[in-house]
C-alpha positions, 0 to 999 in steps of 0.5 A: 500499499502507498502512503502519503505523509504531508511534512511539517517544518521541513523543506520537503513538502511530502513523503510517499512510501510503502510498508508491506509486512513491516518492510519499508520501500519506494520512499520519495521525498518531494522538494528538499535537498534532492541528493541527500533525500534520495540517499536517505530513501536508498538507505532505508529501502528494504529496512524494517520500519521499526529500525527506520524510526529508531535510527531517524526519529529525533534528527534536528535540522538547523534548530527546527526541531525536526528534519526530513529523516525525522518526518519519515520516522513520524510518518512511519509511526503513524502507519504502524 
C-alpha cells in the first residue's frame, strides 16, 4: 500500500512510501535537498519500519525541532 505523509517544518513538502509486512520501500521525498533525500530513501529501502524509526527519529535540522528523516520516522509511526 502506498502512503502519503504531508511534512511539517521541513523543506520537503510530502513523503510517499510503501510498507508491506513491516518493510519500507519506494520512499520518495518531494522538494527539499534532493541528493540527501535520495540517499536516505536508498538507505532505508528494504529495512524494517521499526529500525528506520529508531535510527531517524529525533534528528534535528538547523534548530527546527524536526528534519526530513525525522518526518519519515513520524510518518512510519503513524502507519504502524
